[in-house]
C-alpha positions, 0 to 999 in steps of 0.5 A: 500500500502507498499513501497519497493525498486525495487532492492529487488522486488520479481518475483510476485512483479515485474510482478505486477509492469511491468503490471502496467507500461504496462497498463495491467489489472490483475486479482487476483487469488489464492496466488496473481497469476495474469493473463493477461485478464484471458487468461494466466499467466502474468510473464515477470520476468520468461517468455521470451515471455513476458519479452523479447519484453520489453528488446528489445523495451526498449533496456535494456542490460543484462550482463553475471553473476558473483558471484553476479548475472546478471546485466541490464542497460537501453540504456542511462546507467542511470538505473542499476539493478541486479538479480539472473536471466537475466529477473529479472535483466532486469525487475528491470531495467525497473521498476526503469527506469519508476517508480524510485528506490522505489515503492508502491505495495499492501500489499497482494504482500508482 
């Protein structure tokens, strides 16, 4: 395992972390591409049909971009994260709100 900052987590790292929080069993395939129960890719950091419900349920606010990217905060205004896309910012916010600012991921996700 390796410790990383959530604010620097890549798409694949975020997808793995969100799945871990959600209790979704992931299966490793080529290049650390995970699938949800073997049915379809699990990519809440890029797929609105997967990330959108998390944003709605967790009441994450996503703000429009400026020169530094998108911003997201939880409904209690305790967690704030940014990212190059609204989904990445929101998933970073979600992970930080549940696991903290630093997390452990498998070395294969580096």
